Residue, then its C-alpha position, 0 to 999 in steps of 0.5 A: x460940303x455942309x451948308x455952313x461952308x462960307x462958299x455954299x450960297x455962292x456955289x449954289x447960286x452960280x450952279x443954278x444960273x449955270x443950269x438955267x442958261x445951259x439947259x435953255x440952250x439945249x432946249x433950242x436944239x432939242x432932240x424931241x422937237x427942233x432937231x428932228x424937224x431940221x434933220x427931216x429937211x436934210x434926209x428922208x432916212x428915219x434911221x439917220x434922224x433917230x440917231x442924230x437927234x440924240x447925238x448930244x445925249x450919247x456924246x455926253x454919256x459915252x466918254x465919261x468913264x475915260x474922263x473919270x480915269x483921268x480925273x479921279x486922283x485930282x484934288x480939283x477939277x474945275x480948271x479942267x472943266x473951264x478949259x473944255x468950255x472954250x473947246x465946246x463953244x468953238x465946236x458949236x460955233x463951227x457947227x453953226x457956221x457950217x449951216x451958212x457954208x453949205x446952205x445950198x448943199x444939204x448932203x454936205x450940211x448934214x455931214x458937216x453939222x453932224x460932225x461938229x455937233x458930235x465932237x461938241x457932244x463928246x467934249x461935253x461928256x468929258x466935262x460932265x464928270x468934272x461937273x458932277x464931281x464939283x457938284x458932289x463936293x459943293x452941294x450936300x445930299x439934302x440940298x441936291x433936289x433943290x439945286x437940280x430942281x431950281x436949275x431945271x425950273x429956271x432953265x425950263x422957264x427960259x426954254x418955254x419962252x424959247x419955244x415961242x421964239x422958235x415958232x416965230x423964227x420958223x414961221x418967219x425965215x426960210x430954211x436953213x436960216x431959221x435953224x441957224x438963228x435958233x442955234x445962234x441963240x443957243x450958243x449965246x445961252x451956252x456962253x452965259x451958262x458955261x462962263x458962270x460955272x467958272x466962278x464957283x469956289x471948288x474945295x480940294x478933295x481932302x483924301x483923293x485916291x492915289x494916281x493909278x494907271x488906266x488899266x488898274x482903274x478900269x479893273x477897279x471899275x469891273x470890280x464895281x460892276x461885279x460886287x455892287x449889286x445895287x449899282x448893277x441894278x441902277x445900270x439895268x434900270x437906266x438902260x431900259x428907261x432909255x428905250x423910250x428914246x426909240x420913239x422920242x424923235x418921232x412924235x413930232x414927225x408923226x404929228x407933222x406927217x400924220x396929223x397935219x401939224x405945220x413945221x412951226x408946231x415944233x415950237x409949240x410942242x417945245x413950250x408944252x414940253x417945258x410946261x410939263x417939265x416945270x410942272x413936275x419939277x418942284x415935286x421931284x425936288x421936294x421928293x428928292x430932298x425929303x423922301x427918296x430919289x428911288x421914288x422919283x425914278x419910279x414915278x418918272x418912269x411910270x410917266x414915260x410909259x404914257x407918251x407911246x401909249x397916247x401916240x399908239x392910240x392916235x392910230x385908232x381915234x381922232x387926234x388933232x395936232x393940238x390934242x397931241x400936245x399931251x404927249x410932249x407935256x408928259x415927256x417933259x414931266x418924265x424927263x425932269x424926273x429922270x434927270x433929277x432922280x438918276x443923277x441924285x441917286x447915283x451921287x447918293x450911292x457913290x463912295x466919295x473916293x470913287x465918285x468920278x469912277x462910279x459916275x463915269x462908269x454908269x454913263x459910259x455903259x448906258x451911252x449905247x442905249x441912246x442909240x435906241x433912237x436909231x433902232x426906232x428909225x429902223x423899226x418905223x422904216x421896216x414896219x410903221x410908226x405904230x409898231x415903233x410906239x407899241x414897242x416903246x410902250x412895252x420896253x418902258x413898261x419893263x423898265x418900270x418893273x425893274x426900277x422897283x428892285x432898286x435899293x433905298x439908300x436912305x436910313x429912316x428912323x422908326 
């Protein structure tokens, strides 16, 4: 979609506003800060904490290849996305309601909240393919860095302010009402973000592939894995990068249990994480637009090596809860680069006719790697957090080496 398209500015602006509110909403229930603290009040199992902390990520990724099979032949997909908006908002509202209904029964609260939240996350994943297809149609390749960069920057600003609000709420209200109030704010932000996206002007796909059976499309997907070596390398890279999730929910648990941080410090850590997210965001956007999405992936993966290294060092040198904020600053930097780099690299290498299938295939294949957070919980229970952080350091270092093998898709003049 060229910049001279009459709807370009409208779509760009609404897409940025959509990301601003929705990304801020997700920050209020972040799997690296707020959600692990909530779960630690309901269960002592680090495996459960690890798995559920990244339910939203897993749900967003896993169903996408199946959604792609359903959407790939359609000329327009925004209507499908909008219908799912109603379902997503209803499910998350039900999760919030469960906090009040089961406020005196923590076992039932854990089961009910997790169930509604899991289905909400799966519906978000189905909508994710439609979202990416609309972005691929409406935002040209040399504007996607700015597009996602602005979404992440403005959403990060709101999330940074939200971190201070979370601190205030958690220090002012008893459990579980504090978490309920946090989720209500997240729901309102979701409502704003998802509603805004409905007003984009989606062009028709001029030459969609013919409608095919699910079996034929899945066979095509297997052919993509077999014949597209660079796409296969992208799968390997993203999978190994996601081993970082082993440690992510346990940095805040480590800070509370071992460093003496109060529970409300989760809000401060979220704010620091968003500062890192914002601080690197404009750099990632510029590199994506003008240099290389491959470089964004490599540099952000390098940054992801550092948090487990710092946490590991905390076992050998004196580290206070405030100093430990550096871990969350680096998490923010690395995550913003990964989100932008992998998303834009995938859009860049995907053939237009098969773009939904490429998007869905990658995300479904890497979805199980999100469960590394459960593996992290198992490691921390079987051994110690020290072994968990050491393992994460090694595996993410491997991811960095693999990322160097990705092909540069841009042709440079000489």
